[in-house]
LUMMARBA-919902 format. One line per field, with one value per residue: x, z, y of N, C-alpha, C in turn. Coordinates in pm, whole numbers, plus 50000, padded with zeros to 5 digits. Last residue first. Layout:
<recs>
n_px c(X|...)
n_pz c(Z|...)
n_py c(Y|...)
ca_px c(X|...)
ca_pz c(Z|...)
ca_py c(Y|...)
c_px c(X|...)
c_pz c(Z|...)
c_py c(Y|...)
</recs>
This chain:
<recs>
n_px c(09716|09494|09165|08909|08715|08375|08114|07997|08025|07914|07627|07497|07407|07237|07035|06942|06850|06629|06472|06420|06270|06046|05950|05889|05697|05478|05293|05251|05476|05698|05686|05738|05995|06146|06110|06228|06490|06583|06579|06771|06997|07033|07083|07325|07495|07375|07372|07467|07335|07003|06737|06553|06605|06622|06835|07049|07057|07122|07378|07517|07353|07340|07464|07303|07179|07008|07180|07288|07060|07010|07237|07185|06953|07051|07223|07037|06886|06977|06930|07170|07188|06972|07059|07280|07147|06989|07185|07280|07049|07020|07253|07196|06968|07079|07258|07073|06931|07139|07211|06977|06971|07201|07125|06894|07002|07173|06983|06848|07055|07092|06849|06851|07058)
n_pz c(21413|21429|21519|21369|21563|21628|21544|21585|21353|21151|21220|21155|20895|20925|21075|20877|20680|20820|20847|20577|20507|20661|20542|20286|20338|20598|20723|20903|20884|20854|21060|21269|21200|21239|21510|21628|21521|21620|21895|21904|21803|22006|22225|22141|22137|22364|22380|22399|22222|22201|21962|21745|21484|21393|21548|21455|21192|21233|21343|21129|20811|20504|20198|19902|19667|19635|19585|19338|19178|19186|19055|18798|18737|18736|18518|18312|18316|18227|17973|17845|17887|17734|17476|17451|17467|17238|17041|17071|16999|16732|16625|16670|16507|16255|16232|16230|15994|15807|15855|15785|15511|15430|15497|15337|15080|15070|15080|14837|14660|14717|14639|14371|14299)
n_py c(65904|66174|66193|66377|66607|66559|66778|67019|67160|67004|67031|67266|67224|67006|67127|67304|67131|67022|67249|67306|67079|67121|67351|67241|67052|67049|66793|66605|66428|66590|66765|66586|66494|66727|66781|66547|66549|66800|66756|66547|66674|66866|66705|66589|66805|67061|67418|67671|67826|67676|67615|67602|67550|67814|67912|67762|67858|68127|68096|67983|68036|67862|68001|68087|68039|68252|68463|68381|68391|68665|68764|68663|68805|69065|69052|69014|69246|69483|69563|69492|69219|69133|69205|69033|68785|68798|68799|68537|68397|68473|68358|68088|68057|68108|67894|67680|67730|67698|67430|67297|67355|67218|66955|66926|66958|66735|66529|66573|66517|66247|66140|66186|66010)
ca_px c(09814|09587|09301|08978|08813|08509|08190|07991|08066|08060|07702|07556|07492|07358|07115|06992|06965|06739|06518|06492|06397|06125|05998|05980|05827|05547|05310|05144|05339|05681|05665|05613|05881|06144|06061|06092|06400|06576|06495|06636|06942|07011|06966|07208|07460|07459|07304|07515|07474|07099|06838|06513|06590|06526|06702|07008|07034|06994|07272|07501|07447|07273|07465|07364|07282|06951|07098|07376|07129|06911|07215|07305|06950|06948|07279|07141|06822|07021|06823|07121|07288|06971|06939|07298|07248|06925|07102|07370|07106|06914|07235|07314|06958|06972|07307|07176|06860|07066|07309|07027|06864|07192|07245|06886|06899|07228|07083|06775|06993|07203|06893|06751|07071)
ca_pz c(21495|21348|21570|21379|21458|21685|21512|21694|21477|21159|21232|21289|20923|20843|21134|21004|20651|20776|20967|20661|20442|20681|20680|20299|20289|20505|20662|20884|20899|20764|20926|21267|21197|21108|21411|21659|21499|21477|21836|21954|21730|21868|22226|22166|22011|22328|22360|22498|22191|22238|22060|21878|21572|21332|21561|21596|21218|21170|21421|21253|20917|20627|20303|20026|19707|19655|19706|19455|19199|19237|19196|18871|18742|18833|18651|18336|18352|18361|18070|17839|17947|17878|17534|17442|17567|17370|17057|17093|17133|16828|16618|16731|16652|16306|16234|16335|16123|15816|15873|15922|15599|15413|15556|15483|15129|15062|15186|14964|14660|14736|14779|14451|14274)
ca_py c(65830|66097|66205|66249|66582|66558|66657|66923|67225|67018|66906|67254|67339|66993|67020|67356|67219|66936|67177|67403|67106|66999|67356|67355|67005|67137|66913|66704|66380|66476|66818|66665|66402|66663|66876|66589|66435|66772|66862|66526|66560|66908|66792|66504|66743|66947|67290|67575|67795|67780|67573|67648|67435|67722|67971|67749|67715|68092|68160|67906|68072|67898|67900|68135|67944|68118|68464|68397|68263|68570|68797|68620|68658|69027|69076|68913|69119|69441|69585|69631|69306|69109|69267|69178|68821|68787|68918|68652|68381|68508|68502|68149|68036|68194|68033|67691|67732|67825|67537|67289|67403|67363|67015|66910|67050|66871|66542|66584|66649|66341|66129|66256|66151)
c_px c(09954|09689|09391|09121|08882|08607|08329|08068|08074|08109|07853|07644|07566|07457|07245|07080|07025|06865|06638|06549|06482|06264|06086|06037|05931|05684|05396|05177|05237|05536|05650|05584|05747|06023|06050|06034|06254|06476|06475|06540|06798|06945|06930|07080|07337|07413|07404|07454|07530|07240|06932|06608|06547|06499|06595|06867|06985|06958|07134|07387|07419|07378|07398|07353|07352|07055|07046|07296|07218|06974|07114|07289|07069|06940|07179|07197|06925|06960|06864|07018|07243|07072|06935|07180|07270|07022|07031|07290|07196|06967|07128|07300|07076|06958|07203|07229|06960|06996|07239|07126|06907|07084|07238|07005|06888|07128|07143|06872|06920|07149|07003|06790|06975)
c_pz c(21451|21439|21488|21424|21480|21573|21571|21666|21594|21289|21241|21305|21057|20872|21058|21073|20779|20748|20931|20785|20523|20621|20711|20441|20303|20467|20558|20783|20854|20765|20823|21127|21193|21096|21272|21548|21520|21449|21687|21894|21774|21788|22084|22166|22026|22195|22321|22481|22285|22199|22090|21987|21714|21425|21505|21617|21361|21198|21365|21336|21042|20734|20429|20133|19837|19706|19738|19585|19321|19266|19260|19020|18820|18847|18760|18477|18383|18405|18212|17949|17948|17949|17686|17508|17569|17480|17193|17117|17166|16971|16719|16734|16725|16457|16293|16348|16237|15951|15889|15953|15745|15503|15546|15550|15282|15114|15187|15081|14792|14746|14812|14599|14360)
c_py c(65858|66028|66114|66273|66447|66528|66669|66794|67127|67081|66927|67129|67324|67105|67002|67251|67276|67018|67089|67336|67203|67017|67235|67362|67116|67080|66966|66810|66483|66429|66708|66716|66477|66571|66813|66678|66474|66660|66837|66629|66533|66796|66837|66586|66655|66889|67181|67436|67689|67737|67689|67604|67474|67605|67877|67803|67694|67946|68125|67963|67987|67932|67953|68026|67984|68020|68325|68395|68271|68435|68702|68648|68605|68876|69038|68929|69011|69310|69548|69658|69451|69199|69250|69249|68972|68825|68916|68779|68500|68499|68547|68301|68101|68180|68128|67832|67748|67837|67672|67399|67402|67422|67167|66977|67045|66975|66682|66602|66674|66484|66227|66253|66233)
</recs>
């Protein structure tokens, strides 16, 4: 009997806490929409996920539009290793993203037989 009573109290308590959390979440969304915080967060996510442009990739690697893939790979290897040894994970990441951005431009399309 005591076990049943305890189980009922736990279920009822869980229900009350669950409803309170749901109500607080809904109120947080309403408040965020009023202040514009939700829109700012969405804009921040959009800016962060922006893909690198070809021009930006070339500028990071220090190459021209006439550069060959071999030159790009050589620059990439040099810059990636320098930042691996001495330094900046952020710059190393930028160099890697620049190479990734330019790869599709230099890959030869597969010829279907």
